[in-house]
C-alpha positions in Angstrom: -21.8 81.5 94.0 -20.2 79.7 91.0 -16.4 79.3 91.1 -16.0 81.4 88.0 -18.1 84.3 89.5 -16.1 84.1 92.7 -12.8 84.2 90.8 -14.0 87.2 88.8 -15.0 89.0 92.0 -11.6 88.3 93.6 -9.7 89.5 90.5 -11.9 92.7 90.4 -11.1 93.6 94.0 -7.4 92.9 93.5 -7.3 95.1 90.4 -9.2 97.9 92.1 -6.7 97.8 95.0 -4.1 99.2 92.6 -6.0 102.5 92.4 -5.5 105.3 95.0 -6.9 104.7 98.4 -9.7 107.3 98.0 -11.0 105.4 95.1 -11.8 102.2 97.0 -14.2 99.8 95.3 -16.8 100.2 98.0 -16.8 103.9 98.7 -17.1 107.1 96.7 -14.2 109.5 96.6 -14.1 112.9 98.3 -14.4 115.2 95.3 -13.4 118.2 97.5 -9.8 116.9 97.7 -7.0 117.9 95.4 -7.1 117.1 91.7 -10.9 117.2 91.4 -12.7 119.7 89.2 -16.2 120.1 87.6 -16.4 118.4 84.2 -18.6 121.4 83.1 -18.8 125.0 84.1 -22.1 126.4 85.5 -23.3 127.6 82.1 -22.1 124.5 80.1 -20.0 126.8 78.0 -17.2 124.2 77.9 -19.7 121.5 76.7 -20.7 120.4 73.2 -24.4 120.0 72.5 -27.1 121.2 70.1 -28.3 124.7 71.1 -31.2 124.7 73.5 -31.3 121.0 74.3 -29.4 120.9 77.6 -30.1 123.3 80.4 -29.0 123.9 84.0 -31.3 125.0 86.9 -30.2 125.0 90.5 -27.2 122.8 89.6 -29.3 120.1 87.9 -28.6 119.4 84.3 -31.3 117.9 82.0 -32.2 117.6 78.3 -35.3 118.3 76.3 -34.3 115.9 73.4 -32.4 112.8 72.7 -29.1 114.6 72.0 -25.9 113.9 73.9 -24.0 116.3 76.1 -20.2 116.1 75.5 -17.1 117.3 77.3 -15.2 119.7 75.1 -12.0 118.1 76.3 -10.9 114.5 75.5 -9.6 112.4 78.3 -7.5 109.3 78.8 -7.5 107.8 82.3 -9.8 109.3 84.9 -12.3 109.0 87.7 -15.7 110.4 87.1 -18.1 111.0 90.0 -21.7 112.2 89.7 -25.3 112.0 90.8 -28.2 111.0 88.5 -31.9 110.8 89.0 -34.2 108.6 86.8 -37.8 109.3 85.9 -40.2 106.5 85.2 -38.9 104.6 82.2 -35.6 106.5 81.9 -33.0 105.1 79.4 -29.8 107.1 79.4 -26.1 106.5 80.0 -22.7 107.8 80.7 -20.5 107.6 77.6 -16.7 107.2 77.8 -13.8 106.8 75.3 -15.9 108.5 72.6 -13.4 109.2 69.7 -16.3 110.3 67.4 -19.1 112.3 69.0 -21.1 112.5 65.7 -21.5 108.7 65.4 -20.7 107.9 69.0 -22.5 104.6 69.4 -20.0 102.3 67.7 -17.0 104.5 68.7 -17.4 104.5 72.5 -18.4 102.6 75.6 -21.7 103.4 77.4 -22.3 102.7 81.1 -26.0 102.3 81.1 -28.5 104.3 83.1 -32.0 102.9 83.3 -35.1 102.8 85.5 -34.8 99.0 86.2 -38.1 99.1 88.2 -40.2 100.1 85.2 -42.2 97.5 83.3 -39.9 97.8 80.3 -36.5 97.8 81.9 -37.3 95.3 84.6 -37.6 92.7 81.8 -34.8 94.0 79.7 -31.6 92.0 78.9 -29.3 92.3 81.9 -26.7 94.0 79.8 -29.2 96.7 79.1 -30.0 97.5 82.7 -28.6 100.1 85.0 -24.8 100.2 85.5 -24.2 97.6 82.8 -21.5 98.1 80.2 -24.3 98.5 77.6 -24.8 95.5 75.4 -21.8 93.7 76.8 -21.6 93.1 80.5 -24.4 93.2 83.2 -23.9 94.2 86.8 -23.2 91.7 89.6 -26.2 92.9 91.5 -28.8 95.7 91.4 -28.2 98.9 93.5 -30.0 101.5 91.5 -32.7 103.4 93.4 -36.3 103.8 92.2 -37.4 106.7 89.9 -37.3 110.1 91.6 -34.4 109.3 94.0 -30.8 110.4 93.5 -28.1 107.8 92.7 -24.4 108.2 93.0 -22.1 106.9 90.3 -18.3 106.6 90.3 -16.8 105.4 87.1 -13.1 104.8 86.8 -11.3 104.3 83.5 -7.7 103.2 83.5 -6.2 101.7 80.4 -8.7 99.1 79.2 -10.3 98.6 82.6 -13.6 100.2 83.7 -14.9 100.0 87.3 -18.4 101.1 88.1 -19.5 101.9 91.6 -23.2 102.6 92.1 -24.6 103.8 95.4 -21.5 102.7 97.4 -21.0 99.3 95.8 -18.8 98.0 93.1 -21.2 96.5 90.6 -19.2 96.1 87.4 -15.6 95.5 86.5 -14.9 95.3 82.8 -11.7 94.4 81.0 -12.3 95.8 77.5 -9.4 93.8 76.1 -11.5 90.6 76.5 -14.2 91.9 74.0 -12.5 91.1 70.7 -15.6 90.3 68.7 -18.2 92.7 67.4 -20.9 90.1 67.7 -20.2 87.8 70.6 -19.4 88.7 74.2 -17.0 86.5 76.2 -19.9 85.0 78.2 -21.6 83.7 75.1 -24.3 86.4 74.8 -24.7 88.4 71.6 -23.8 92.1 71.4 -26.3 94.5 69.7 -25.6 94.8 66.0 -25.0 98.6 66.2 -22.0 98.1 68.5 -20.0 97.2 65.5 -16.5 98.0 66.9 -15.1 95.5 69.4 -14.2 97.2 72.7 -10.8 95.7 72.6 -9.8 97.9 69.7 -11.5 101.2 70.7 -9.2 104.2 71.1 -9.0 105.2 74.7 -8.5 108.9 74.2 -12.0 110.3 73.9 -14.8 112.6 75.1 -17.1 111.9 78.0 -20.8 112.2 77.2 -24.3 111.9 78.7 -27.3 110.6 76.8 -30.3 112.9 76.7 -34.1 112.5 76.9 -34.5 109.1 75.2 -37.9 107.5 74.4 -39.7 110.4 76.1 -38.3 109.8 79.6 -36.0 112.5 81.1 -32.8 112.1 83.0 -31.2 114.5 85.5 -27.5 114.9 86.5 -25.7 117.0 89.1 -22.3 117.2 90.8 -20.4 115.9 87.8 -16.8 115.9 88.9 -13.6 114.5 87.3 -10.0 113.7 88.3 -7.5 112.7 85.7 -5.2 109.8 86.6 
């Protein structure tokens, strides 16, 4: 491991230790404990989405089109805990800090969901693969399961820090304040042109969203729980 990578890992662990004990970097929280509640009600009546696109069956939420599902409420600091299941070729994501849900792409941060085992996504840019901060920062290692299996995500947003735990392992720690350019990431890679607002300057009060059926491949969510910090 390079010295720079080792230092980043140490700093990530130290930063995460400042969170409550139940939000350890290497375990998922007990969402039955105090302070947790479902992000959406059973009928999605407290969600924002085009009529008929998102549906719930036996607790599983999915979409028929590439339209996002949004929390009615806007949040600041929070821990979000959920399960997702990919299909073959899935390209979806969890969206945080969305201050504009109509043109959300440049006005939010997306934590990527992708079927990294498919021919397309296995060869994609690392910052486009599962659990990456999309277009900006790849994961430290792959922990996503193959299509058809359920995955467990815990995403913590506190200030300009984002921690991503996937299937029991901390795989991404992002300091948004380091991303001051709309074109160049701190590691020297290029950000996609459509991410035109640097993360360092994004408002932190925003909606939480879920990308729908993108490029023909569905995505499935369940047990979406939130605790405000």
